[in-house]
C-alpha positions as CSV (number, residue, x, y, z in Angstrom):
1,M,68.9,149.9,42.9
2,P,66.6,152.4,43.1
3,L,63.7,152.0,45.8
4,S,59.8,152.4,45.7
5,V,57.9,151.4,48.8
6,V,54.7,150.4,48.6
7,I,52.1,150.3,51.7
8,L,49.0,148.4,51.9
9,A,46.4,150.1,53.6
10,A,43.4,148.9,51.8
11,G,41.7,146.7,55.1
12,Q,38.5,147.4,56.8
13,G,39.4,145.8,60.0
14,K,36.1,144.9,61.1
15,R,37.4,143.7,64.4
16,M,38.3,147.2,65.3
17,N,34.1,147.9,65.2
18,S,34.7,150.8,64.3
19,D,33.5,154.0,61.7
20,L,37.2,154.8,61.4
21,P,39.2,153.2,58.9
22,K,42.1,150.6,60.5
23,V,45.0,152.5,59.2
24,L,43.2,155.2,60.9
25,Q,43.3,154.2,64.7
26,P,45.5,156.2,66.6
27,L,48.9,154.8,68.1
28,A,50.5,157.6,70.2
29,G,47.9,159.9,69.1
30,R,48.8,159.6,65.3
31,P,47.0,157.1,62.7
32,L,49.1,153.8,62.1
33,L,49.5,154.8,58.7
34,G,51.5,157.9,59.8
35,H,53.9,156.1,61.3
36,V,54.7,153.8,58.5
37,L,54.9,156.6,56.4
38,D,57.3,157.9,58.6
39,A,59.4,154.9,58.0
40,A,59.0,155.2,54.2
41,R,60.4,158.5,54.3
42,G,63.6,157.5,56.6
43,L,64.5,155.4,53.6
44,E,64.7,158.2,51.4
45,A,62.8,156.1,48.3
46,A,62.7,157.5,45.1
47,A,58.7,157.0,45.3
48,T,56.2,155.8,48.1
49,C,52.7,154.3,46.8
50,V,50.0,153.8,49.1
51,V,46.8,151.5,48.3
52,Y,43.8,152.5,50.2
53,G,40.6,150.9,49.6
54,H,38.2,150.7,52.8
55,G,36.9,154.1,54.3
56,G,37.8,156.0,50.7
57,D,38.9,158.9,50.9
58,Q,38.8,159.5,54.4
59,V,43.0,157.9,54.1
60,P,44.5,159.8,51.7
61,A,42.7,163.3,53.1
62,A,44.0,162.5,56.4
63,F,47.6,162.9,55.0
64,P,47.2,165.8,52.7
65,D,50.8,166.8,52.8
66,A,52.4,163.1,52.6
67,G,53.8,163.2,49.3
68,V,52.7,160.0,48.2
69,R,51.0,158.2,45.3
70,W,47.5,157.1,46.2
71,V,46.1,154.0,44.4
72,L,42.9,153.0,45.0
73,Q,42.0,148.8,45.3
74,A,38.3,149.0,44.6
75,E,38.0,145.2,45.7
76,Q,39.9,143.5,48.2
77,H,41.2,140.4,46.7
78,G,44.4,139.8,48.8
79,T,47.8,140.9,49.2
80,G,49.0,139.9,45.9
81,H,46.3,141.3,44.3
82,A,46.6,144.8,46.5
83,V,50.6,145.1,45.7
84,A,49.6,144.3,41.5
85,Q,47.3,147.6,41.8
86,A,50.5,149.7,42.5
87,M,52.9,148.2,40.2
88,P,52.1,150.5,37.2
89,Q,53.9,152.9,39.5
90,V,56.7,151.1,39.8
91,P,59.9,151.4,36.9
92,D,61.0,147.9,36.5
93,D,64.7,148.8,37.5
94,H,63.5,149.3,41.2
95,L,63.5,147.6,44.0
96,V,59.9,147.3,45.7
97,L,59.5,147.2,49.6
98,V,56.2,146.6,50.3
99,L,55.0,147.2,54.0
100,Y,51.8,147.3,55.8
101,G,49.3,150.1,56.7
102,D,48.8,148.4,60.1
103,V,52.2,147.2,61.0
104,P,53.7,150.7,62.5
105,L,56.3,150.4,64.6
106,V,58.9,148.8,62.0
107,Q,62.4,150.3,62.1
108,V,64.5,152.2,59.9
109,E,67.5,150.2,60.6
110,T,65.6,146.9,60.0
111,L,64.3,147.3,56.8
112,S,67.5,148.8,55.5
113,K,69.3,145.4,56.4
114,L,66.1,144.1,54.4
115,I,66.6,146.0,51.4
116,A,70.6,145.3,51.6
117,E,69.8,141.3,51.1
118,A,67.1,142.3,48.2
119,G,68.6,142.4,44.6
120,E,68.5,141.4,40.8
121,G,69.5,137.6,41.9
122,A,67.7,137.7,45.5
123,I,64.3,138.7,47.3
124,S,64.3,139.0,50.8
125,I,61.5,138.9,53.7
126,L,61.3,140.1,57.1
127,S,60.5,137.3,59.2
128,V,60.0,137.2,63.0
129,M,60.5,134.2,66.1
130,L,57.1,133.9,68.1
131,T,56.6,132.0,70.7
132,D,52.8,131.5,69.7
133,P,52.4,131.6,66.6
134,T,49.1,131.3,65.6
135,G,47.3,132.9,62.8
136,Y,50.8,133.8,61.2
137,G,52.3,132.4,57.8
138,R,55.2,130.0,58.4
139,V,58.5,130.4,57.1
140,V,59.2,126.8,55.6
141,R,63.3,126.3,55.1
142,D,64.2,123.3,53.0
143,G,67.1,120.9,54.1
144,A,70.2,123.6,53.4
145,G,68.2,126.4,55.9
146,S,67.0,128.1,52.7
147,V,63.5,129.9,52.6
148,A,61.5,127.5,50.3
149,R,58.3,128.9,50.8
150,I,55.9,130.6,53.1
151,V,52.6,128.8,54.1
152,E,49.4,130.6,55.5
153,H,48.3,129.4,58.7
154,K,45.0,128.4,57.8
155,D,46.7,126.0,55.0
156,A,49.3,124.9,57.1
157,N,49.7,121.1,58.2
158,T,50.3,120.2,61.8
159,K,53.8,120.0,61.0
160,E,54.3,123.4,59.5
161,R,52.1,124.8,62.1
162,A,54.4,123.9,64.5
163,I,57.2,126.5,63.2
164,H,58.0,129.3,65.1
165,E,59.7,131.4,62.2
166,C,56.9,133.4,60.9
167,N,56.6,135.9,58.1
168,S,55.9,139.1,58.6
169,G,54.8,140.3,55.2
170,V,57.2,142.4,54.5
171,M,59.2,141.9,51.8
172,C,61.7,143.4,49.3
173,A,62.5,142.2,45.6
174,P,63.6,143.4,42.1
175,A,60.6,144.7,40.4
176,G,60.4,143.5,36.9
177,R,60.4,140.1,38.5
178,L,58.2,140.5,41.0
179,R,55.8,141.9,38.6
180,E,56.3,138.8,36.5
181,W,55.2,136.8,39.5
182,L,52.1,138.4,40.9
183,G,50.7,138.0,37.2
184,A,50.9,134.2,37.9
185,L,49.5,134.1,41.0
186,K,46.8,132.2,41.2
187,N,43.8,131.8,44.4
188,D,43.1,128.1,44.8
189,N,43.5,128.2,48.6
190,S,41.2,128.1,51.5
191,Q,40.5,131.9,51.5
192,G,39.8,132.3,47.4
193,E,42.8,135.3,47.5
194,Y,45.7,136.1,45.8
195,Y,48.7,135.4,48.2
196,L,51.6,137.8,48.0
197,T,53.6,135.4,49.9
198,D,53.2,133.0,47.2
199,V,56.1,135.1,45.0
200,I,58.4,133.2,47.3
201,V,57.8,129.8,45.7
202,A,58.0,131.2,42.3
203,A,61.2,133.2,43.2
204,V,62.8,129.9,44.3
205,R,61.5,128.1,41.0
206,S,63.3,131.1,39.0
207,G,66.4,130.2,40.7
208,L,66.5,133.5,43.1
209,K,67.9,133.3,46.6
210,V,65.2,134.1,49.0
211,R,66.7,135.5,52.4
212,A,64.9,136.3,55.8
213,V,66.5,139.2,58.0
214,I,64.7,138.0,61.4
215,A,63.1,141.2,63.3
216,P,65.2,142.1,66.5
217,T,61.7,142.2,68.0
218,A,58.2,140.9,68.2
219,A,56.9,144.2,68.2
220,E,58.4,145.7,65.0
221,V,56.1,143.3,62.8
222,L,53.1,143.3,64.9
223,G,49.7,144.2,63.0
224,V,46.8,146.2,64.2
225,N,43.5,143.6,64.3
226,D,41.5,144.9,67.2
227,R,41.6,146.7,70.0
228,L,43.5,144.6,72.3
229,Q,46.5,144.4,69.9
230,L,46.1,148.4,69.5
231,A,46.8,148.5,73.3
232,E,49.9,146.1,73.1
233,L,51.3,148.2,70.4
234,E,50.5,151.0,72.3
235,T,52.6,149.6,75.4
236,A,55.2,148.2,73.2
237,Y,55.6,151.9,71.6
238,R,55.6,153.5,75.1
239,R,58.6,151.4,76.3
240,Q,60.8,151.8,73.4
241,R,60.5,156.0,73.9
242,A,61.2,155.5,77.6
243,V,64.3,153.2,76.6
244,E,65.2,155.9,74.0
245,L,65.5,158.4,76.2
246,M,66.6,156.8,79.4
247,L,69.9,155.4,77.2
248,T,70.5,159.5,76.2
249,G,70.7,160.1,80.4
250,V,66.9,160.9,81.0
251,T,65.7,159.9,84.7
252,I,62.1,158.3,84.0
253,V,60.7,157.2,87.4
254,D,58.6,154.5,85.9
255,P,58.6,153.8,82.3
256,A,55.2,152.1,82.5
257,R,53.6,155.4,83.3
258,F,55.1,157.6,80.7
259,D,54.1,158.6,77.1
260,A,56.1,160.1,74.4
261,R,54.1,160.9,71.7
262,G,56.6,163.2,69.3
263,P,59.8,164.0,68.9
264,V,61.8,164.8,72.2
265,S,65.2,166.8,72.3
266,V,66.5,166.4,75.8
267,G,69.7,168.1,77.6
268,R,71.6,166.8,80.7
269,D,70.2,165.1,83.9
270,V,66.7,165.4,82.7
271,Y,63.7,164.1,85.7
272,V,60.8,162.8,84.7
273,D,58.4,161.5,87.5
274,V,55.3,159.2,86.9
275,N,52.5,159.7,84.5
276,V,53.9,162.3,82.0
277,V,53.0,162.7,78.9
278,F,55.0,164.5,75.9
279,E,53.1,165.4,72.7
280,G,54.3,166.9,69.4
281,R,57.8,168.7,69.9
282,V,58.9,168.8,73.1
283,K,62.2,170.2,74.0
284,L,64.0,169.8,77.6
285,G,67.2,172.0,78.7
286,D,69.8,170.7,81.0
287,R,68.3,169.9,84.4
288,V,64.8,170.1,83.7
289,R,62.2,168.5,86.4
290,I,59.0,167.4,85.5
291,G,56.4,166.5,88.3
292,P,53.8,163.8,88.0
293,N,50.6,163.9,85.7
294,V,52.2,166.6,83.5
295,V,51.1,167.0,80.2
296,I,53.7,168.9,77.5
297,S,52.5,169.5,74.1
298,D,55.1,171.4,71.2
299,S,56.7,173.5,74.2
300,E,60.1,174.3,75.2
301,I,61.5,174.1,78.7
302,G,64.8,175.9,79.6
303,D,67.7,175.3,81.5
304,D,67.1,174.3,85.5
305,T,63.2,174.9,85.2
306,E,60.8,172.5,87.4
307,I,57.2,171.6,86.4
308,L,55.6,170.8,89.6
309,A,52.4,168.4,89.4
310,N,49.5,168.1,87.8
311,C,50.3,171.4,85.2
312,V,49.4,171.5,81.4
313,I,51.7,173.0,79.1
314,D,50.5,173.8,75.3
315,R,52.8,175.2,72.8
316,A,54.7,177.7,75.3
317,V,58.1,178.6,75.7
318,V,59.6,178.6,79.5
319,G,62.8,180.1,80.1
320,P,65.4,179.4,82.5
321,R,65.2,178.7,86.2
322,C,61.4,179.1,86.2
323,K,59.1,177.2,88.3
324,V,55.1,176.3,86.9
325,G,52.6,174.8,89.1
326,P,51.3,172.5,90.8
327,F,48.3,173.0,88.6
328,A,48.9,175.7,86.4
329,R,48.3,175.8,82.7
330,L,50.1,177.5,80.1
331,R,48.1,177.5,77.0
332,P,49.4,178.6,73.0
333,E,51.8,181.8,72.9
334,A,52.7,181.8,76.7
335,L,56.3,182.9,76.8
336,L,57.9,182.7,80.5
337,H,61.2,184.2,80.8
338,E,64.4,183.5,83.1
339,D,63.2,183.3,86.7
340,V,59.7,183.4,86.6
341,H,57.1,181.9,88.9
342,V,53.6,181.0,88.1
343,G,52.1,178.9,90.4
344,N,48.9,177.3,91.5
345,F,45.7,177.4,89.3
346,V,47.3,180.3,87.6
347,E,46.2,180.2,83.6
348,V,48.6,182.0,80.8
349,K,47.2,182.5,77.6
350,K,49.1,184.4,74.9
351,S,51.1,186.6,77.4
352,E,54.9,187.7,78.3
353,L,56.2,187.4,81.8
354,K,59.5,189.3,82.1
355,R,62.3,188.1,84.2
356,G,61.3,187.6,87.5
357,A,57.8,187.8,87.1
358,K,55.4,186.2,89.4
359,A,52.1,184.8,89.6
360,N,51.6,182.5,92.4
361,H,47.9,181.8,92.8
362,L,44.6,181.3,91.6
363,T,45.2,184.1,88.5
364,Y,44.2,184.6,84.6
365,L,46.8,186.2,82.7
366,G,45.3,186.2,78.5
367,D,46.9,188.6,76.1
368,A,49.3,190.3,78.1
369,T,52.7,191.7,78.5
370,I,53.9,191.3,82.4
371,G,57.3,193.3,82.9
372,E,60.3,192.2,84.8
373,K,59.7,191.3,88.9
374,V,55.9,192.0,88.4
375,N,54.1,190.4,91.6
376,V,51.0,189.5,90.1
377,G,48.6,189.1,93.6
378,A,46.0,186.2,93.9
379,G,42.5,186.1,92.0
380,T,44.0,188.9,89.2
381,I,42.4,189.0,86.2
382,T,42.9,190.4,82.9
383,C,39.8,190.9,81.4
384,N,40.9,190.9,77.7
385,Y,37.6,189.6,76.0
386,D,34.6,191.9,75.1
387,G,32.6,189.3,73.8
388,V,33.9,190.1,70.1
389,N,37.6,191.8,70.4
390,K,40.5,190.5,72.5
391,W,42.4,193.4,74.0
392,R,46.1,193.5,75.8
393,T,46.9,194.5,79.6
394,E,50.6,195.8,79.7
395,I,52.6,196.0,83.2
396,G,55.1,197.8,83.7
397,D,58.7,196.7,85.2
398,G,58.3,196.3,89.0
399,S,54.8,196.7,89.4
400,F,52.8,195.1,92.5
401,I,49.3,194.1,91.8
402,G,47.1,193.2,94.6
403,S,44.6,190.5,95.3
404,G,41.6,190.3,93.7
405,T,42.3,193.2,91.1
406,M,40.5,193.2,88.1
407,L,42.3,194.6,85.1
408,V,40.0,195.6,82.2
409,A,41.7,195.7,79.0
410,P,42.9,197.6,77.3
411,V,45.1,199.0,80.0
412,K,48.6,200.0,80.9
413,V,50.1,200.0,84.5
414,G,52.8,202.1,84.9
415,A,56.2,201.2,85.8
416,G,56.6,200.6,89.9
417,S,52.8,201.2,89.9
418,T,51.1,199.4,93.4
419,I,47.2,198.6,92.5
420,G,45.1,198.2,95.7
421,A,44.3,194.7,96.5
422,G,40.3,194.3,95.1
423,S,40.4,197.1,92.5
424,T,39.0,197.1,89.0
425,I,41.2,199.3,86.8
426,T,39.6,200.6,83.6
427,R,42.3,203.3,82.7
428,D,45.8,203.4,82.8
429,T,47.6,204.0,85.6
430,P,50.6,206.2,86.2
431,G,53.9,204.5,87.5
432,D,55.5,204.5,90.6
433,K,52.3,205.3,92.4
434,L,49.4,203.7,94.5
435,T,46.1,203.1,92.3
436,L,43.0,201.9,93.9
437,E,39.2,201.5,93.4
438,R,37.0,200.5,95.8
439,S,33.5,201.5,96.7
440,K,32.4,202.4,100.2
441,Q,32.4,199.7,102.7
442,V,29.0,199.9,104.5
443,T,27.4,197.9,107.3
444,I,23.7,198.0,107.8
445,P,22.3,197.8,111.4
446,G,20.0,195.4,112.3
447,W,20.1,193.3,109.4
448,K,19.0,189.4,109.8
449,R,20.2,186.7,107.4
450,P,16.9,184.8,106.0
451,G,15.7,182.0,107.5
452,K,14.2,178.7,106.2
453,K,10.4,178.5,106.3
C-alpha cells in the first residue's frame, strides 16, 4: 500500500520557556523537526503532511524546501484531533504513519519494520520498554499477549501503572479505517482531549490485529518537553554518531567528547582526538589525524593530513599531506593543495595555497593566490580590503616573503621574488629579484623616556 506520513508538530512546549516553538529547538545544530523530516524522506513516502499550530508561520518558514504539505491546527484538542486535521490530505487506500516533531531520533530501519506489520487487517504501534515509565501511556495486552488498548498515565490505575511497556505514540494504520475511528473519538478523559491511542480499542473491536513493534533503544522514541530532556537526547545523538563512525574504523579517543552534526564520510585509519565538532558535510581522507578542540564545518580534508589542536576550518578544502595549526583558521573558499603548511595563528580566507606553500606563523592571507613552494614569513598580511572593495594578491612560485610584510592589494609578486622583512609592497615586483621598502633607521641622541608625575 502507498504510504503517507503525518507529523504532529503543533505543540507549544511551555516547559522549554522559550519564544521558539518546541519543534524548532535545536538538536545537534538542527531543529528537532528537521530530524523527523529526514526520517520521513528515508521512507520514500508518497506524501508527508506536517500539522503545525503554536509558533504559526515560524515552523513552515523554517523549512521552505521541505516538499511537505503544511496543515494548520488552529486549536489543540489532543493527538487524535491533530491527526484528523491531516486526513483530508490522505487517500483511503494509503497506510498512514504518524510521527512526532519532538521525537527526533527514531530510525528509518525501525519505522520500516513498523510499516511492514500494518495493512488492511492490522495496525501497528511502536512501543518501548522503560525502567521508569512515569508519564507514558502503557501498552495493555490481553491474556493471549495481543495489544488490547493504550492507557494514558493520568488515566491508568495502579496495576496498569506497573506496566513497563510504553506507547511511543508512533503508529501505522490503513487510512480508510483510521478516518472512521478518528471520527468516533470521544474526549471523556481527565484531559478532555481526543486521544489518538483510543483508536487501538476501536481497531480491536473492529477485528483488526494490533501489533506492537518494540523499539531497539529508548532514545529512538524519547520526546522533548524541557531543556533537560533536550540535553539528554543531545547526549544520545552524540553517542549514536560516534558509534557509527567507530564501527567504520575511526578512532575516537572519547565518544562523550565528540560531536558530528551532519553527514561525515571517512577513509581508513582516521584518528579523532577529544572535543572535536563536525558540522554540515565533512569528508576525511585516509589516515587523517584531527587534534583536540577542532571545529570542522562543510569541509574536505585530504589523505595523510594533520589538523593540530584548536583549529577552525569552515567551508574549506585541504589537500593531502598538509599540516594545519595549531590555532589556525581556514575560512570559506580556502583551498590548500598538497604538502601545504599553515601554522599557528594563521588565517586564510578565499585564498589558494599551491603545492608546498608555507605560512607558519601569525599571518593573514585573504583573496590571494600563493604559488608553489612559497614561504610566507611571520606577521605577513595581504591588505585586501580598501573599505569598499576586496582586491587580490598573487605571489608567484618559489617566492620568499619576509616577516612583517604588508602586501597592499591589488599586487603581484613575481615568481622567485624575495621580499625584505618589514616591507610595505604597493606595486608589482619583478621575479627573481630582492624587493624591499623601508624608511631610514634613525637614532635620536639625548632622548629620554617620559616619566610618571
